[in-house]
C-alpha positions in Angstrom: 6.0 -20.4 11.3 5.3 -19.4 7.7 2.5 -21.4 6.1 2.1 -21.8 2.4 -1.1 -20.3 1.2 -3.2 -20.8 -1.8 -4.1 -17.8 -3.8 -7.4 -17.8 -5.7 -7.4 -16.9 -9.4 -9.7 -14.0 -8.6 -7.2 -12.5 -6.0 -4.3 -13.1 -8.3 -6.1 -11.4 -11.2 -7.1 -8.4 -9.0 -3.5 -8.0 -7.9 -2.3 -8.1 -11.5 -4.9 -5.6 -12.6 -3.9 -3.2 -9.9 -0.2 -3.6 -10.8 -0.9 -3.0 -14.4 -3.2 0.0 -13.8 -0.6 1.7 -11.6 2.7 0.7 -13.2 1.3 0.9 -16.7 2.9 -2.3 -17.8 2.4 -6.1 -17.5 4.4 -7.8 -14.7 7.3 -9.8 -15.9 6.6 -12.6 -13.4 4.1 -13.5 -10.7 5.2 -14.5 -7.2 3.3 -15.4 -4.1 5.2 -14.1 -1.1 4.6 -16.0 2.0 5.1 -14.2 5.3 4.1 -14.5 8.9 1.4 -12.3 10.2 2.5 -11.2 13.7 0.4 -12.4 16.6 1.1 -9.2 18.5 2.3 -5.8 17.3 3.3 -2.5 19.0 1.4 0.5 17.6 4.0 3.3 17.2 1.9 6.1 15.9 0.0 7.5 12.9 1.8 7.7 9.5 1.9 11.3 8.3 3.5 10.6 4.9 5.1 7.9 2.8 7.7 8.1 0.1 8.0 5.3 -2.5 9.9 4.7 -5.7 8.4 2.8 -8.6 8.2 2.9 -12.4 5.5 4.0 -14.7 6.1 2.3 -18.0 9.9 2.6 -18.3 10.3 5.8 -16.3 11.5 5.8 -12.6 9.2 7.9 -10.4 9.6 8.9 -6.7 6.4 9.8 -4.9 5.6 11.4 -1.6 2.1 11.0 -0.2 1.1 13.1 2.7 -2.0 11.5 4.3 -5.1 13.7 5.0 -5.9 14.0 8.7 -8.4 11.1 9.3 -7.0 9.0 6.5 -3.7 8.2 8.3 -3.0 4.5 9.0 -1.2 3.3 12.2 2.4 2.3 12.0 2.8 -1.0 13.8 5.8 -3.2 14.3 6.1 -6.9 15.1 7.4 -7.9 18.5 10.8 -8.9 17.0 11.1 -5.5 15.3 11.5 -7.0 11.8 8.0 -6.4 10.3 6.4 -3.0 9.7 2.7 -2.8 9.0 0.3 0.0 8.0 -3.0 -0.8 9.7 -6.3 0.9 9.3 -6.7 4.3 7.9 -9.1 5.6 5.3 -7.3 5.2 2.0 -7.2 2.9 -1.0 -4.3 2.1 -3.4 -5.6 2.7 -7.0 -4.2 3.4 -10.4 -3.4 6.9 -9.1 -1.5 5.5 -6.1 -2.6 6.2 -2.5 -5.9 7.9 -2.5 -7.3 9.3 0.8 -11.0 8.7 1.6 -13.4 10.6 3.9 -15.6 8.9 6.6 -18.3 8.0 3.9 -15.7 6.5 1.6 -15.6 9.3 -0.9 -12.2 10.3 -2.4 -10.7 13.3 -0.8 -9.2 15.9 -3.1 -5.8 16.1 -1.5 -3.5 18.7 -3.0 -0.6 16.9 -1.3 -1.6 13.6 -2.9 1.2 11.5 -4.4 3.5 14.3 -5.6 6.5 13.3 -7.6 9.7 14.1 -5.9 
């Protein structure tokens, strides 16, 4: 069952700020996406890399991020196989995209970080 949630103004503002800092533009519209958090998941393995497509300003950009060893999240899937989740890992998503962190929380200089493809 999907429950409608209330989003605080602070959370919404933080999401907009992250969007604007990474995408380099203001969102055209704001949406709250309701989804069901699975009660049980199967952990498939660690994520080695992720590819994603986005825009910066008006330019399309394709990125490939290879996670540093220790920063990799687990790839998990819901019991019905329809929801993929990245759980754990030592990284943050910032204005630079995915940024790996070490055990103390400091950014790792990763030469393979977020390369345009």
